[in-house]
N, C-alpha and C positions, 0 to 999 in steps of 0.2 A: 551317670551324669553328675550326681552329687559329688562323687569322689574326684571327678575331673575338675570340678569347680574348686574343690579343696586343694588339689595339686596346683592349679593355676594361682590361687591366692598365695600358696607357699612359695611358688617360683617368683611371683611378683615381689613378695617380701624379700626374698633372697637378692633379687636384682636391685631393689631399692636400697637395701642395707649395703650392698656392695658399692653402690654409687656414693652413698652418704657416710659411710664409716670406713675411711681409708685404713685405719690400723688393722682391720680384719678383712680387707678386700681380697687378699690371696686365698684365705680359707673359704670365704663365701663364694668366690669364683670357682674354686675346686669343687665345692658342693654342687653349684649350679651346673658345671660341666658334666658331672656324673649323670645328671638327668638327661644329657644328650643321647644316651643309649638306652633309655628306659623302654621297657617292652610295650608300654601303651603309646601308640603313635601320637595321640593328642598331647600327652605330657612331653614326649620327646620333641615334638614340633614347637611347643611353647618354650621349652628350655632353650632350643636353638635360636628361636626368635629373640629371646632375652639376651642370650650370649651375643648375638649379632648387634643388638642395641648397645650393649656395653662396648663392643668392638668398634662399631662404626660411629655411633653418635657421641659416646662418652670417651672413646679412645683410651679405655682403661686396660692396662695389662695386655696389650695386643700380643706381645711375645709369649706370654703364658698361654693364651688361647691358641695361638698357632702351634706352639710346642705340644699342647695336649692333643690337638687334632692330628698332628703328625705322629705322635705316640700311638694313637689308636690305629691310624692307617698302617704304620710299620708292623703292627701285629700280623698283617696279611702276608708278610714275606716268609712265614713259616709254612711248611706243607700242610699242617693242620692246626687248629686252635690249641694253644697251650692253656694250662691252668690260669696263668696270669691274664691271658687274653679273655678267658671266660669271666674272670672276676671283674675285669674292666667293662666288658660290653654285654654281659648277660646277667640280668637281675634275678631271674627265677631258676637258676641252675643249682642243683644240689650235688656238688662233686661229680658231675658228669661232664666229660669233655668229649665232644663229637670227634669222629674219625676224619672228618673233612670240613672245610669251610662251606657252610650253606650259603645260599644267596642272601638270606635274611641277616645272618651274622656278618657277611661281607659288607652289606649295605650299612649296618650299624657302625662298623669300623670306619667306613668312608664318609658317612653323612655330614659330620661337622666339617671335615676337611673340604668336601666339595661345596659346602655352603660358603666357606671362607675364600675359596679359590677366585671367584670373580672380583673380590675386593683386594686381592694381592696376588698378582700373576707370578711373582717369584716362587710361590709355593708349588708351582707346577713341577719344578725340578725334583722335589721330594718324592713325587710319584714315580719317577723313572726307575729308581732302584727297587721299589716295592713291586712294580710291574714286572721287571725282569725276573725277580726271585720268586714270584707267586706261581701258584698252580694254574693250569689252563682254565679251570672253573672260575677262579678269582679274576683272571685276566678278562674273561667274558663279561663278568659283572662290572669290572672297571670300565671296559670299553663302552658298555651300555650306559653307565652312570655318568661318564665324563662329558658326554656330548653337550648337554645343556650348559654346564659351567664354562666349557671352552668356548661355546658360541657367545656367551655373555662377555668373555674377554675380548672377542673380536679378532679380526685378522691383523690388526695393528699392534697386537701385543708383542713387545720386543722379546719377552721370555719365551713365548711360543715359537717365534721365528728363530731364536737361538737353538731350541730343541730340534727344529727342522734342519737347521744348518749342521748340527753336530749329532745327528741321529746315531745313537749308540746301538751296538749289536743287540738284537732282541727287543728293540723298541719300535721297529718299523711299523707294526700294526697300530701302535699307540699314536 
């Protein structure tokens, strides 16, 4: 619990510096975004909460945040995690790369993207290519994880309607 409080203080400091120190905002944002895949769920959730604060309330570097979330999600189009993927999404790995995407690793790669999706429905198009290229296990996790963000978008989302109108081969279940 004490460590969680220290992490929270550090993350708040990162967020506040990011907002108040424009010359260093990109570096500070990069550091904050790395915590979005932390193994401790409390730290990870706080990091994503602060990233969303920067994204929605302060509207700082939205393209950078979106690009980072897509970069993490795009890792899933490989049949198994690569060394690069493990460096980005796994904090406690010592040169061990799993033979397949686990549900936990898949969720870490999707978490920030799915949090952003209800705030920018155009991001839904980035999911299509990843879904088609991913393994069946990853597809199952995507299908289970996407339900709530898509419901938040609502049936009036023009981007969702575009996907329905132009359903690409392999995306029918999505």
